[in-house]
C-alpha positions as CSV (number, residue, x, y, z in Angstrom):
1,M,-52.7,43.5,-64.2
2,L,-53.9,42.7,-60.8
3,T,-54.5,39.4,-61.5
4,A,-51.2,39.0,-63.4
5,A,-49.1,40.5,-60.6
6,L,-50.5,38.2,-58.0
7,A,-49.6,35.2,-60.5
8,L,-46.0,36.5,-60.3
9,E,-45.9,37.0,-56.5
10,T,-47.0,33.6,-56.1
11,T,-45.0,32.1,-58.4
12,A,-41.7,34.1,-57.0
13,L,-42.9,32.9,-53.4
14,S,-43.1,29.5,-54.8
15,G,-39.9,29.3,-55.8
16,L,-38.2,31.2,-52.7
17,S,-40.2,28.1,-51.0
18,S,-38.4,25.8,-53.2
19,Q,-34.9,27.5,-52.6
20,L,-35.7,27.5,-49.1
21,A,-36.5,23.4,-48.9
22,A,-33.8,22.8,-51.0
23,Q,-31.3,24.9,-48.2
24,E,-33.1,22.9,-45.4
25,R,-32.0,19.2,-46.0
26,T,-30.7,18.4,-42.4
27,L,-29.0,14.6,-41.7
28,K,-28.5,13.6,-37.6
29,V,-25.7,11.8,-37.2
30,W,-25.3,9.7,-33.7
31,F,-21.3,8.7,-32.9
32,G,-20.3,6.1,-30.8
33,R,-17.3,7.4,-29.2
34,D,-15.7,11.5,-30.2
35,Q,-12.6,9.3,-31.4
36,F,-14.9,8.8,-34.5
37,I,-15.8,12.1,-35.5
38,P,-14.0,13.5,-38.4
39,E,-11.6,15.9,-38.0
40,D,-13.1,18.8,-40.0
41,Q,-16.5,17.9,-38.4
42,F,-18.3,17.5,-41.8
43,A,-16.8,21.1,-43.2
44,Q,-15.7,19.3,-46.4
45,F,-19.0,17.6,-46.7
46,K,-20.9,20.6,-46.4
47,A,-18.9,22.5,-48.8
48,E,-19.6,19.8,-51.5
49,N,-22.8,19.5,-50.6
50,P,-24.3,23.1,-49.4
51,D,-27.8,22.2,-49.6
52,I,-27.4,19.3,-46.8
53,A,-26.6,20.4,-43.3
54,V,-25.5,17.8,-40.7
55,E,-26.2,18.1,-37.2
56,F,-24.0,15.3,-34.9
57,E,-23.6,14.3,-31.4
58,V,-21.8,11.4,-29.4
59,I,-24.1,8.9,-27.9
60,R,-21.9,6.3,-26.0
61,L,-22.0,2.8,-27.7
62,E,-22.7,1.4,-24.2
63,D,-26.0,3.6,-24.0
64,V,-26.9,3.7,-27.8
65,S,-29.2,0.9,-28.2
66,A,-31.7,1.7,-25.4
67,Q,-31.8,5.9,-26.7
68,L,-32.6,4.9,-29.9
69,V,-35.2,3.1,-28.7
70,L,-36.6,6.3,-26.7
71,A,-35.7,8.5,-29.5
72,T,-38.0,6.5,-32.1
73,R,-40.6,6.8,-29.6
74,S,-40.8,10.3,-29.4
75,G,-40.0,11.0,-32.8
76,N,-36.1,12.3,-32.7
77,A,-34.4,9.6,-33.7
78,P,-31.2,10.2,-35.8
79,D,-30.9,9.3,-39.5
80,I,-27.7,7.5,-38.8
81,V,-26.7,6.1,-35.8
82,Q,-23.2,4.1,-35.0
83,I,-24.1,0.8,-32.8
84,Q,-22.3,-2.3,-31.8
85,A,-22.9,-5.1,-34.3
86,R,-24.3,-7.5,-31.9
87,D,-27.6,-5.1,-31.5
88,I,-28.4,-4.9,-35.4
89,T,-31.0,-8.1,-35.8
90,Q,-33.0,-6.9,-32.2
91,L,-33.1,-3.1,-33.4
92,A,-34.0,-4.1,-36.8
93,L,-37.0,-6.5,-35.7
94,G,-38.1,-4.0,-33.3
95,G,-38.9,-1.6,-36.3
96,M,-35.8,0.8,-35.6
97,L,-33.3,0.3,-38.8
98,K,-34.2,0.9,-42.3
99,E,-32.8,-1.9,-45.0
100,F,-30.2,-0.1,-47.0
101,D,-29.4,-3.0,-49.8
102,A,-30.7,-0.9,-52.9
103,Q,-29.2,2.4,-51.4
104,I,-26.0,0.5,-50.9
105,E,-26.2,0.0,-54.8
106,T,-26.6,3.5,-55.2
107,F,-23.4,4.2,-53.1
108,K,-21.5,1.6,-55.6
109,E,-23.0,3.1,-58.5
110,Q,-22.1,6.8,-57.3
111,F,-18.9,5.9,-55.5
112,P,-17.4,3.1,-57.1
113,D,-13.5,4.1,-56.0
114,T,-14.5,4.2,-52.3
115,Y,-16.9,1.1,-52.7
116,N,-14.3,-0.9,-53.9
117,Q,-11.6,-0.2,-50.9
118,L,-14.3,-1.3,-48.3
119,S,-13.5,-4.8,-47.4
120,P,-16.2,-7.5,-47.4
121,I,-16.8,-7.2,-43.3
122,A,-17.8,-3.5,-44.1
123,W,-20.9,-5.1,-45.4
124,E,-21.2,-8.4,-43.0
125,G,-20.5,-6.2,-39.6
126,A,-23.9,-4.2,-41.0
127,S,-26.0,-6.5,-41.7
128,S,-28.3,-8.9,-39.5
129,A,-28.5,-12.4,-38.5
130,D,-31.0,-13.0,-41.7
131,G,-28.3,-11.4,-44.1
132,K,-30.2,-8.2,-44.6
133,L,-27.9,-4.9,-44.7
134,Y,-28.5,-2.2,-42.7
135,G,-25.5,0.4,-43.4
136,V,-21.7,-0.4,-43.1
137,A,-19.2,-1.1,-40.9
138,L,-16.2,1.2,-41.6
139,F,-14.4,0.3,-37.9
140,V,-13.8,-3.2,-37.0
141,Q,-11.6,-4.3,-33.5
142,S,-10.3,-7.8,-32.7
143,I,-8.5,-9.1,-29.5
144,Y,-5.2,-10.3,-30.1
145,L,-2.4,-12.2,-27.9
146,T,-0.1,-9.2,-27.0
147,Y,2.9,-9.6,-24.9
148,R,6.7,-8.1,-24.0
149,K,9.2,-9.8,-25.9
150,D,12.1,-8.8,-23.8
151,L,10.4,-10.1,-20.6
152,L,9.5,-13.5,-22.3
153,E,13.1,-13.2,-23.6
154,A,14.4,-12.8,-19.8
155,A,12.3,-16.0,-18.9
156,G,13.7,-18.1,-21.6
157,I,10.3,-18.5,-23.3
158,A,10.5,-19.2,-27.3
159,M,8.2,-17.1,-29.2
160,P,5.8,-17.2,-31.1
161,L,3.5,-18.9,-28.3
162,E,0.9,-20.1,-30.7
163,T,-1.1,-22.3,-28.2
164,T,-3.0,-21.8,-24.6
165,D,-0.3,-24.3,-23.1
166,K,2.3,-22.4,-23.8
167,V,0.8,-18.9,-23.0
168,L,0.4,-20.3,-19.7
169,A,3.7,-21.1,-18.8
170,A,4.9,-18.2,-20.6
171,A,3.0,-16.0,-17.8
172,K,3.9,-18.5,-15.0
173,A,7.6,-17.8,-15.9
174,V,7.3,-14.2,-16.3
175,S,5.8,-14.0,-12.9
176,T,8.8,-15.7,-11.4
177,I,11.4,-13.6,-13.2
178,P,14.4,-13.4,-10.4
179,G,14.4,-9.8,-9.3
180,G,11.1,-9.2,-10.8
181,G,9.6,-7.8,-8.4
182,D,5.7,-7.6,-8.6
183,M,5.8,-8.6,-12.6
184,L,2.1,-10.0,-13.2
185,G,2.7,-12.6,-16.1
186,F,-0.4,-11.9,-17.3
187,S,-3.0,-8.8,-17.1
188,L,-6.4,-9.9,-16.6
189,I,-10.2,-8.8,-16.4
190,G,-12.0,-10.0,-14.1
191,C,-15.5,-8.0,-13.6
192,C,-17.7,-5.0,-15.0
193,V,-17.1,-5.4,-18.6
194,A,-19.0,-7.5,-21.7
195,P,-17.0,-10.7,-22.3
196,T,-15.7,-9.4,-25.6
197,W,-12.0,-10.5,-24.8
198,E,-13.1,-13.8,-23.7
199,L,-15.2,-15.0,-26.6
200,P,-12.6,-14.5,-29.1
201,L,-10.4,-16.8,-27.1
202,F,-13.3,-19.0,-27.1
203,L,-13.4,-19.0,-31.1
204,A,-10.0,-19.5,-31.4
205,M,-9.6,-22.4,-29.0
206,G,-12.2,-24.0,-31.4
207,G,-15.2,-22.8,-29.3
208,Q,-18.8,-23.8,-31.1
209,F,-22.2,-21.4,-31.3
210,I,-25.7,-22.9,-32.4
211,D,-28.1,-20.2,-33.8
212,G,-25.8,-17.6,-31.8
213,V,-25.7,-19.5,-28.0
214,P,-22.1,-20.6,-27.3
215,Q,-21.4,-24.1,-26.6
216,I,-19.7,-23.6,-23.5
217,D,-20.3,-27.6,-21.8
218,S,-18.0,-28.9,-23.9
219,D,-14.6,-30.2,-24.2
220,V,-13.7,-26.7,-25.5
221,G,-15.6,-24.8,-23.0
222,I,-14.4,-26.5,-20.3
223,E,-10.8,-25.9,-21.0
224,W,-11.7,-22.1,-22.1
225,I,-12.6,-21.9,-18.4
226,E,-9.6,-23.9,-17.0
227,F,-7.3,-21.2,-18.9
228,Y,-8.1,-18.6,-16.6
229,Q,-8.7,-20.6,-13.4
230,T,-4.9,-21.6,-14.5
231,L,-3.7,-18.1,-14.9
232,M,-5.3,-17.6,-11.1
233,R,-3.7,-21.2,-9.4
234,D,-0.2,-20.0,-10.9
235,K,-0.2,-16.8,-9.6
236,S,0.3,-15.4,-13.0
237,A,-2.2,-12.8,-12.4
238,S,-2.9,-10.0,-9.8
239,P,-4.8,-11.2,-6.9
240,D,-6.9,-8.4,-7.2
241,S,-8.1,-9.4,-10.8
242,A,-11.3,-10.6,-9.7
243,S,-11.7,-6.9,-9.3
244,W,-10.0,-5.1,-12.4
245,D,-11.8,-3.8,-15.0
246,S,-10.2,-3.1,-18.7
247,G,-8.7,0.2,-17.5
248,Q,-6.7,-1.5,-14.8
249,M,-6.0,-4.4,-16.9
250,R,-4.6,-2.0,-19.8
251,A,-2.8,0.1,-17.2
252,A,-1.0,-2.7,-16.0
253,F,0.6,-3.9,-19.4
254,V,1.1,-0.5,-20.9
255,G,2.9,0.6,-17.4
256,G,5.4,-2.1,-17.9
257,R,4.0,-4.5,-14.8
258,A,3.1,-7.0,-16.7
259,G,3.9,-9.6,-19.6
260,V,0.9,-10.5,-21.1
261,M,-2.3,-9.5,-22.1
262,H,-5.4,-10.4,-24.6
263,E,-6.2,-7.1,-26.0
264,G,-7.2,-4.9,-29.4
265,E,-5.2,-2.9,-31.3
266,H,-6.2,0.4,-30.6
267,I,-4.9,0.2,-27.2
268,Y,-1.8,-0.4,-29.1
269,V,-1.5,3.3,-29.7
270,E,-0.9,3.9,-25.9
271,I,1.6,1.4,-25.9
272,E,3.5,3.0,-28.5
273,K,3.6,6.1,-26.3
274,T,5.7,4.3,-23.7
275,M,7.4,1.3,-25.8
276,P,7.8,2.4,-29.1
277,Y,7.2,-0.6,-31.8
278,A,10.1,0.1,-33.7
279,E,12.2,-0.8,-30.0
280,G,11.2,-4.5,-30.3
281,K,10.0,-4.8,-26.7
282,W,6.4,-5.8,-27.6
283,T,4.8,-7.8,-30.0
284,F,1.4,-9.8,-30.8
285,E,0.0,-13.1,-32.4
286,R,-3.1,-14.4,-33.4
287,L,-5.2,-15.7,-30.4
288,P,-4.0,-19.2,-29.1
289,T,-5.3,-22.5,-30.2
290,R,-5.5,-25.5,-27.8
291,P,-2.7,-27.9,-27.8
292,G,-3.5,-30.7,-30.5
293,Q,-6.4,-28.9,-31.7
294,T,-8.2,-30.0,-34.8
295,E,-10.6,-27.3,-35.1
296,P,-10.0,-24.7,-37.2
297,H,-8.2,-21.4,-35.7
298,V,-10.8,-18.4,-35.8
299,Q,-9.8,-14.8,-35.8
300,S,-13.2,-12.8,-34.8
301,G,-14.0,-9.2,-34.8
302,F,-16.6,-7.2,-34.0
303,A,-17.8,-4.3,-35.6
304,F,-19.3,-0.8,-34.6
305,P,-21.4,0.2,-38.3
306,F,-23.0,3.1,-39.2
307,V,-26.6,2.1,-39.6
308,V,-29.8,3.8,-41.1
309,T,-32.8,4.4,-39.2
310,T,-36.2,4.0,-40.1
311,A,-36.3,8.1,-39.6
312,A,-33.8,9.1,-42.4
313,D,-36.4,9.8,-45.2
314,D,-33.4,11.3,-47.4
315,D,-31.8,8.3,-49.1
316,D,-29.5,10.4,-51.3
317,A,-28.1,12.7,-48.4
318,V,-27.5,9.3,-46.2
319,V,-25.4,7.6,-48.9
320,R,-23.2,10.8,-49.5
321,A,-22.7,10.8,-45.7
322,L,-21.6,7.2,-45.5
323,E,-19.6,7.9,-48.4
324,Y,-17.7,10.3,-46.8
325,L,-17.4,9.2,-43.8
326,A,-15.8,5.9,-45.6
327,R,-13.4,8.0,-47.7
328,P,-9.6,6.9,-46.9
329,D,-8.5,10.4,-45.8
330,F,-11.3,10.4,-43.0
331,A,-10.9,6.5,-42.4
332,K,-7.4,7.2,-41.8
333,Q,-7.8,9.8,-39.6
334,V,-9.7,7.4,-36.8
335,A,-6.9,4.4,-37.6
336,I,-4.4,6.2,-36.7
337,R,-6.1,7.8,-33.5
338,Y,-8.3,5.0,-32.5
339,Q,-10.1,1.7,-34.4
340,P,-9.0,0.0,-37.4
341,T,-10.9,0.6,-40.6
342,T,-12.4,-1.5,-43.0
343,N,-11.1,0.9,-46.2
344,S,-8.2,-1.4,-47.3
345,A,-6.9,1.7,-49.0
346,V,-5.6,2.9,-45.6
347,S,-3.3,0.2,-45.2
348,N,-0.8,1.2,-47.2
349,D,-0.7,4.9,-46.7
350,P,2.4,6.5,-45.7
351,E,1.1,8.6,-43.0
352,Y,-1.1,5.4,-41.5
353,L,2.3,3.4,-41.6
354,A,4.4,6.1,-40.1
355,A,2.0,6.4,-37.2
356,K,1.2,2.6,-36.5
357,P,4.7,0.9,-37.4
358,W,3.2,-2.4,-36.1
359,A,0.5,-2.3,-39.2
360,Q,2.0,-4.0,-41.5
361,D,2.6,-6.9,-39.5
362,I,-1.1,-6.8,-37.9
363,A,-2.4,-7.0,-41.7
364,P,-2.5,-11.0,-42.3
365,L,-4.2,-11.5,-38.9
366,A,-7.0,-9.0,-39.8
367,A,-7.7,-9.8,-43.2
368,S,-9.3,-13.0,-41.9
369,L,-11.6,-11.7,-39.5
370,V,-15.0,-13.1,-39.3
371,P,-18.0,-11.7,-37.3
372,L,-18.2,-12.5,-33.8
373,P,-21.4,-14.8,-33.2
374,T,-24.0,-13.4,-31.8
375,H,-27.8,-14.4,-30.8
376,P,-30.4,-12.3,-33.3
377,T,-32.6,-11.5,-30.2
378,R,-31.0,-12.3,-26.9
379,V,-27.3,-10.8,-26.9
380,I,-27.4,-8.9,-24.1
381,Q,-28.7,-11.7,-21.5
382,I,-26.5,-14.3,-22.8
383,Y,-23.6,-11.6,-22.4
384,D,-24.5,-11.0,-19.2
385,V,-24.5,-14.8,-17.7
386,L,-21.0,-15.0,-19.6
387,T,-19.9,-12.2,-18.1
388,Q,-20.9,-13.7,-15.0
389,L,-19.0,-16.9,-15.9
390,R,-15.9,-14.9,-16.7
391,D,-15.9,-13.3,-13.0
392,R,-16.5,-16.5,-11.4
393,S,-13.6,-18.3,-13.4
394,V,-11.4,-15.6,-12.2
395,A,-12.6,-15.7,-8.6
396,D,-13.3,-19.3,-8.0
397,T,-10.2,-21.7,-8.7
398,T,-11.5,-24.6,-7.0
399,T,-14.8,-25.3,-8.3
400,P,-14.2,-27.8,-11.3
401,A,-14.4,-25.9,-15.0
402,A,-16.7,-29.1,-15.9
403,D,-19.1,-28.3,-13.2
404,L,-18.9,-24.3,-13.9
405,A,-19.2,-25.4,-17.8
406,K,-22.7,-27.4,-16.8
407,E,-23.9,-25.0,-14.6
408,Y,-23.9,-21.6,-16.8
409,Q,-24.7,-23.7,-20.2
410,D,-27.8,-24.2,-18.2
411,L,-27.9,-20.5,-17.6
412,V,-26.7,-19.3,-21.4
413,N,-29.6,-21.9,-22.5
414,K,-32.1,-20.4,-20.5
415,A,-30.8,-16.3,-21.3
416,A,-31.3,-17.8,-24.8
417,G,-35.0,-19.0,-24.2
418,L,-34.2,-22.3,-24.8
């Protein structure tokens, strides 16, 4: 009898342990910004998956790669982390990320509706340079030529602008509108941030990358540098542009003190608050090409993918969490308040269209986005050099653009290990 009782107790304890283990599935997620977190903070996910507890926090996109390295070394890495797409290959080569091709097939089989709503860049934006998949990019940004229609009309400028020479002419005309005071023709970044505003223009103008290395010592590269120098020489941009970061550039446009800028759609949410799109005072178009350009126009985008780390040991929980974040209801929340989503179902959602009245106009431009090319292992070093070039182009209008192109191509090549 005692033996039977002990056996029964052992069985009961084993069952209890199994139950506790089932209740203790934990998933750790790092978001790149507060704005990417679902409004319900995973409440519905918990209701659907009571055995999975989601712990989440914000690690800024600018800091997350370094923090992931440290967390992996200390054994405290998250299961899912949101990063900048440019860092995927380097983190994968460093053993931080887990290949997820097979698990995405599970995603497709278990959640076909959500899977089929995602555009191709959702997968391209979460892949390494050699095509291996590490997660899903639910949010992708691009830079557009954005301008005040009312100011360009007052300056006698025909729209759309389409080419860089017309952009320069429009900026100069706006800055010299009679009675315009200190109105800036073009609001320009001159320091302090990565060249993610400038590289998309380089591509749109026909610029080429070879193995992730931009070929700036070229006719395109020289014209690209001259574009920024001309804005400064013409006094179309603020004389203080060399010290302006993205916040100051945006403030000038949103505050009605500038006529043109290159900017991402997420800032249109702020513009809408002071200048409703429906009033017709501002608009946008794809980034300009060079006059007479024969190379194809490229509208590039940069993604903020959710990738899976090597710390993740519960593929089922990871797939369920990624699908949850990808659903139209949750992707829409982020798309309304912040970054555009790769879930195509959101683009026709009435709530989304009401919140972003420009959405239908921008959809054809966003449909052709291609990922911004990056070097697989030296992207940070190359970006550092390109940031210096951008700053120099704004601050130094006397050195010939051809000389700058040669000087900085040598530095870029060195940064790439060539």
